[in-house]
MARGUNU-61521 format. One record per residue: x, y, z of N, C-alpha, C in turn; residue in three letters; residue number from 0. Coordinates in pm, whole numbers, always signed. Example, Ala and Ser with C-alpha at 12.3 -4.5 7.8 and 13.67 -1.06 7.14 Angstrom:
- +1319 / -569 / +780 / +1230 / -450 / +780 / +1320 / -330 / +780 / ALA / 0
- +1285 / -225 / +708 / +1367 / -106 / +714 / +1290 / +3 / +787 / SER / 1
This chain:
- +3660 / -3379 / -4248 / +3674 / -3245 / -4208 / +3606 / -3242 / -4069 / UNK / 0
- +3667 / -3177 / -3969 / +3591 / -3200 / -3860 / +3553 / -3026 / -3783 / UNK / 1
- +3483 / -2974 / -3735 / +3467 / -2863 / -3720 / +3441 / -2849 / -3564 / UNK / 2
- +3473 / -2705 / -3506 / +3430 / -2662 / -3372 / +3363 / -2543 / -3369 / UNK / 3
- +3239 / -2558 / -3259 / +3184 / -2407 / -3270 / +3271 / -2322 / -3167 / UNK / 4
- +3280 / -2204 / -3207 / +3316 / -2096 / -3088 / +3179 / -2041 / -3074 / UNK / 5
- +3172 / -1974 / -2982 / +3087 / -1915 / -2916 / +3113 / -1791 / -2828 / UNK / 6
- +3078 / -1690 / -2899 / +3174 / -1555 / -2829 / +3047 / -1499 / -2722 / UNK / 7
- +3066 / -1410 / -2626 / +3020 / -1342 / -2597 / +3073 / -1194 / -2568 / UNK / 8
- +2987 / -1112 / -2652 / +3096 / -988 / -2681 / +3014 / -840 / -2670 / UNK / 9
- +3074 / -754 / -2606 / +3053 / -641 / -2582 / +2971 / -545 / -2713 / UNK / 10
- +2838 / -522 / -2726 / +2787 / -474 / -2866 / +2866 / -387 / -2924 / UNK / 11
- +2963 / -310 / -2855 / +3026 / -226 / -2944 / +3137 / -332 / -3025 / UNK / 12
- +3204 / -432 / -3002 / +3306 / -462 / -3073 / +3246 / -564 / -3107 / UNK / 13
- +3139 / -647 / -3159 / +3052 / -736 / -3212 / +3163 / -781 / -3407 / UNK / 14
- +3136 / -637 / -3434 / +3154 / -615 / -3611 / +3334 / -616 / -3628 / UNK / 15
- +3400 / -585 / -3539 / +3568 / -558 / -3487 / +3616 / -751 / -3533 / UNK / 16
- +3520 / -815 / -3422 / +3538 / -950 / -3373 / +3511 / -1030 / -3467 / UNK / 17
- +3415 / -1029 / -3550 / +3377 / -1089 / -3667 / +3478 / -1054 / -3778 / UNK / 18
- +3496 / -946 / -3776 / +3614 / -928 / -3924 / +3744 / -943 / -3893 / UNK / 19
- +3793 / -944 / -3723 / +3930 / -1035 / -3713 / +3952 / -1207 / -3715 / UNK / 20
- +3854 / -1284 / -3714 / +3793 / -1431 / -3683 / +3797 / -1395 / -3853 / UNK / 21
- +3718 / -1338 / -3949 / +3737 / -1375 / -4059 / +3884 / -1386 / -4098 / UNK / 22
- +3957 / -1236 / -4056 / +4089 / -1256 / -4106 / +4172 / -1391 / -4061 / UNK / 23
- +4142 / -1420 / -3972 / +4202 / -1565 / -3908 / +4143 / -1695 / -3947 / UNK / 24
- +4075 / -1718 / -4042 / +4046 / -1821 / -4138 / +3889 / -1861 / -4078 / UNK / 25
- +3779 / -1803 / -4033 / +3699 / -1829 / -4011 / +3549 / -1794 / -4144 / UNK / 26
- +3466 / -1838 / -4176 / +3421 / -1832 / -4314 / +3255 / -1754 / -4330 / UNK / 27
- +3232 / -1725 / -4140 / +3105 / -1636 / -4149 / +3113 / -1663 / -4011 / UNK / 28
- +2956 / -1616 / -3943 / +2941 / -1570 / -3811 / +2779 / -1612 / -3800 / UNK / 29
- +2720 / -1620 / -3704 / +2591 / -1585 / -3678 / +2585 / -1494 / -3564 / UNK / 30
- +2512 / -1407 / -3574 / +2513 / -1283 / -3436 / +2369 / -1275 / -3383 / UNK / 31
- +2343 / -1332 / -3240 / +2251 / -1305 / -3149 / +2247 / -1192 / -3103 / UNK / 32
- +2184 / -1081 / -3099 / +2199 / -962 / -3048 / +2081 / -952 / -2887 / UNK / 33
- +2120 / -887 / -2809 / +2103 / -813 / -2651 / +2086 / -935 / -2594 / UNK / 34
- +2238 / -999 / -2546 / +2181 / -1137 / -2458 / +2264 / -1047 / -2313 / UNK / 35
- +2209 / -1078 / -2193 / +2270 / -1045 / -2083 / +2357 / -1108 / -2021 / UNK / 36
- +2399 / -1086 / -1928 / +2472 / -1171 / -1821 / +2522 / -1089 / -1708 / UNK / 37
- +2596 / -1207 / -1603 / +2664 / -1121 / -1515 / +2812 / -1195 / -1477 / UNK / 38
- +2928 / -1147 / -1404 / +3006 / -1193 / -1405 / +3040 / -1252 / -1230 / UNK / 39
- +3182 / -1214 / -1184 / +3215 / -1262 / -1074 / +3132 / -1163 / -966 / UNK / 40
- +3125 / -1022 / -991 / +3040 / -956 / -878 / +2924 / -914 / -1006 / UNK / 41
- +2785 / -912 / -899 / +2662 / -857 / -976 / +2680 / -691 / -969 / UNK / 42
- +2711 / -627 / -1121 / +2702 / -500 / -1094 / +2587 / -452 / -1127 / UNK / 43
- +2512 / -352 / -1030 / +2394 / -270 / -1008 / +2400 / -140 / -1096 / UNK / 44
- +2446 / -114 / -1224 / +2413 / +60 / -1272 / +2273 / +113 / -1252 / UNK / 45
- +2268 / +184 / -1197 / +2132 / +285 / -1244 / +2140 / +440 / -1272 / UNK / 46
- +2034 / +499 / -1364 / +2031 / +644 / -1363 / +1918 / +681 / -1342 / UNK / 47
- +1896 / +718 / -1223 / +1758 / +786 / -1206 / +1660 / +670 / -1241 / UNK / 48
- +1708 / +558 / -1151 / +1620 / +463 / -1069 / +1596 / +323 / -1240 / UNK / 49
- +1650 / +382 / -1337 / +1630 / +263 / -1400 / +1822 / +194 / -1436 / UNK / 50
- +1742 / +69 / -1464 / +1841 / +11 / -1456 / +1952 / -14 / -1582 / UNK / 51
- +2092 / +17 / -1582 / +2163 / +12 / -1691 / +2291 / -96 / -1680 / UNK / 52
- +2218 / -175 / -1802 / +2293 / -322 / -1829 / +2378 / -286 / -1967 / UNK / 53
- +2497 / -323 / -2029 / +2568 / -341 / -2130 / +2513 / -451 / -2176 / UNK / 54
- +2491 / -450 / -2284 / +2427 / -511 / -2396 / +2541 / -633 / -2447 / UNK / 55
- +2523 / -730 / -2513 / +2599 / -818 / -2538 / +2555 / -910 / -2642 / UNK / 56
- +2652 / -938 / -2738 / +2599 / -989 / -2868 / +2688 / -1192 / -2821 / UNK / 57
- +2595 / -1229 / -2839 / +2635 / -1386 / -2888 / +2675 / -1420 / -3034 / UNK / 58
- +2811 / -1416 / -3066 / +2863 / -1493 / -3190 / +2931 / -1584 / -3166 / UNK / 59
- +2851 / -1648 / -3315 / +2913 / -1788 / -3323 / +2963 / -1838 / -3413 / UNK / 60
- +3040 / -1878 / -3422 / +3146 / -1932 / -3556 / +3155 / -2076 / -3557 / UNK / 61
- +3093 / -2150 / -3684 / +3184 / -2274 / -3720 / +3278 / -2275 / -3799 / UNK / 62
- +3371 / -2352 / -3761 / +3535 / -2314 / -3780 / +3597 / -2463 / -3806 / UNK / 63
- +3671 / -2484 / -3866 / +3778 / -2557 / -3933 / +3843 / -2592 / -3780 / UNK / 64
- +3844 / -2716 / -3741 / +3891 / -2776 / -3623 / +4050 / -2715 / -3623 / UNK / 65
- +4143 / -2724 / -3694 / +4302 / -2678 / -3736 / +4286 / -2522 / -3701 / UNK / 66
- +4164 / -2463 / -3746 / +4196 / -2280 / -3711 / +4117 / -2262 / -3577 / UNK / 67
- +4051 / -2351 / -3536 / +3995 / -2275 / -3419 / +4055 / -2254 / -3331 / UNK / 68
- +4202 / -2277 / -3268 / +4276 / -2202 / -3178 / +4270 / -2017 / -3185 / UNK / 69
- +4340 / -2040 / -3314 / +4356 / -1870 / -3352 / +4248 / -1827 / -3375 / UNK / 70
- +4191 / -1881 / -3442 / +4053 / -1766 / -3435 / +3992 / -1738 / -3306 / UNK / 71
- +4015 / -1833 / -3197 / +3959 / -1801 / -3053 / +4021 / -1674 / -3024 / UNK / 72
- +4202 / -1702 / -3034 / +4283 / -1585 / -2985 / +4229 / -1493 / -3027 / UNK / 73
- +4210 / -1466 / -3141 / +4207 / -1311 / -3228 / +4094 / -1298 / -3193 / UNK / 74
- +3987 / -1342 / -3140 / +3863 / -1318 / -3106 / +3888 / -1252 / -2951 / UNK / 75
- +3963 / -1339 / -2852 / +3989 / -1287 / -2724 / +4077 / -1122 / -2721 / UNK / 76
- +4148 / -1098 / -2836 / +4292 / -996 / -2837 / +4176 / -877 / -2886 / UNK / 77
- +4104 / -905 / -2975 / +4025 / -796 / -3016 / +3907 / -750 / -2937 / UNK / 78
- +3839 / -870 / -2859 / +3740 / -836 / -2753 / +3783 / -773 / -2651 / UNK / 79
- +3951 / -785 / -2620 / +3998 / -747 / -2468 / +3940 / -825 / -2386 / UNK / 80
- +3938 / -952 / -2393 / +3859 / -1040 / -2295 / +3982 / -1035 / -2133 / UNK / 81
- +4099 / -1056 / -2205 / +4214 / -1080 / -2095 / +4235 / -978 / -1993 / UNK / 82
- +4195 / -823 / -2053 / +4283 / -710 / -2027 / +4162 / -638 / -1918 / UNK / 83
- +4046 / -630 / -1957 / +3934 / -587 / -1874 / +3828 / -700 / -1845 / UNK / 84
- +3788 / -683 / -1713 / +3681 / -786 / -1648 / +3571 / -735 / -1728 / UNK / 85
- +3488 / -810 / -1792 / +3346 / -792 / -1792 / +3342 / -792 / -1935 / UNK / 86
- +3436 / -804 / -2036 / +3450 / -761 / -2161 / +3333 / -887 / -2253 / UNK / 87
- +3392 / -983 / -2218 / +3320 / -1076 / -2295 / +3427 / -1221 / -2273 / UNK / 88
- +3341 / -1309 / -2282 / +3436 / -1477 / -2294 / +3369 / -1524 / -2441 / UNK / 89
- +3468 / -1625 / -2443 / +3517 / -1726 / -2593 / +3540 / -1845 / -2574 / UNK / 90
- +3445 / -1945 / -2627 / +3467 / -2090 / -2571 / +3472 / -2152 / -2667 / UNK / 91
- +3532 / -2249 / -2726 / +3494 / -2381 / -2817 / +3420 / -2460 / -2792 / UNK / 92
- +3355 / -2591 / -2889 / +3354 / -2692 / -2833 / +3304 / -2761 / -2996 / UNK / 93
- +3386 / -2908 / -2948 / +3392 / -3002 / -3068 / +3175 / -3021 / -3145 / UNK / 94
- +3217 / -3031 / -3279 / +3069 / -3059 / -3320 / +3101 / -3166 / -3374 / UNK / 95
- +3009 / -3275 / -3362 / +2987 / -3395 / -3368 / +2980 / -3405 / -3508 / UNK / 96
- +2869 / -3371 / -3568 / +2850 / -3365 / -3754 / +2784 / -3216 / -3770 / UNK / 97
- +2787 / -3207 / -3912 / +2752 / -3058 / -3983 / +2655 / -3130 / -4074 / UNK / 98
- +2576 / -3009 / -4105 / +2533 / -3026 / -4242 / +2536 / -2909 / -4324 / UNK / 99
- +2494 / -2889 / -4453 / +2483 / -2754 / -4514 / +2650 / -2662 / -4476 / UNK / 100
- +2768 / -2726 / -4491 / +2896 / -2660 / -4448 / +3002 / -2671 / -4629 / UNK / 101
- +2923 / -2747 / -4714 / +2947 / -2806 / -4823 / +3124 / -2697 / -4907 / UNK / 102
- +2980 / -2602 / -4913 / +3062 / -2472 / -4964 / +3180 / -2443 / -4902 / UNK / 103
- +3164 / -2449 / -4748 / +3245 / -2420 / -4665 / +3383 / -2455 / -4642 / UNK / 104
- +3387 / -2626 / -4676 / +3472 / -2724 / -4692 / +3554 / -2705 / -4820 / UNK / 105
- +3487 / -2690 / -4934 / +3548 / -2662 / -5037 / +3630 / -2525 / -5010 / UNK / 106
- +3570 / -2443 / -4970 / +3724 / -2334 / -4951 / +3807 / -2376 / -4883 / UNK / 107
- +3758 / -2449 / -4757 / +3880 / -2467 / -4675 / +4022 / -2566 / -4668 / UNK / 108
- +3947 / -2653 / -4795 / +4038 / -2766 / -4796 / +4202 / -2703 / -4824 / UNK / 109
- +4214 / -2612 / -4928 / +4332 / -2565 / -4960 / +4426 / -2482 / -4847 / UNK / 110
- +4316 / -2381 / -4748 / +4360 / -2360 / -4628 / +4453 / -2405 / -4506 / UNK / 111
- +4359 / -2526 / -4533 / +4367 / -2646 / -4397 / +4523 / -2734 / -4430 / UNK / 112
- +4530 / -2773 / -4574 / +4605 / -2833 / -4632 / +4742 / -2751 / -4615 / UNK / 113
- +4762 / -2568 / -4604 / +4883 / -2491 / -4630 / +4870 / -2504 / -4442 / UNK / 114
- +4804 / -2538 / -4388 / +4846 / -2486 / -4239 / +4904 / -2637 / -4171 / UNK / 115
- +4861 / -2737 / -4255 / +4928 / -2861 / -4227 / +5061 / -2844 / -4229 / UNK / 116
């Protein structure tokens, strides 16, 4: 079984909604890294009485079966509103050459993937 790693940068207010949508689309779990920061095309500098205000992001990592990955990626983008509003987040997927510690996921996914194919 082959896996892909979906890396998503999500507004912290949408993290749980994105995780729920990914699970419904076939993801078996996620890892969340809190309080990431970044900037897009234009550097936005918001201040309030001289203090910098930056929207926090969470980095959410999903290790998913390759046949389910595109559907999961699309659901993440939909719930995160990545295409509707600039600056809401992005998600990418990359190939995973090898993984350990995923036997319990493989056992669960065998039937799901066979149904998809």
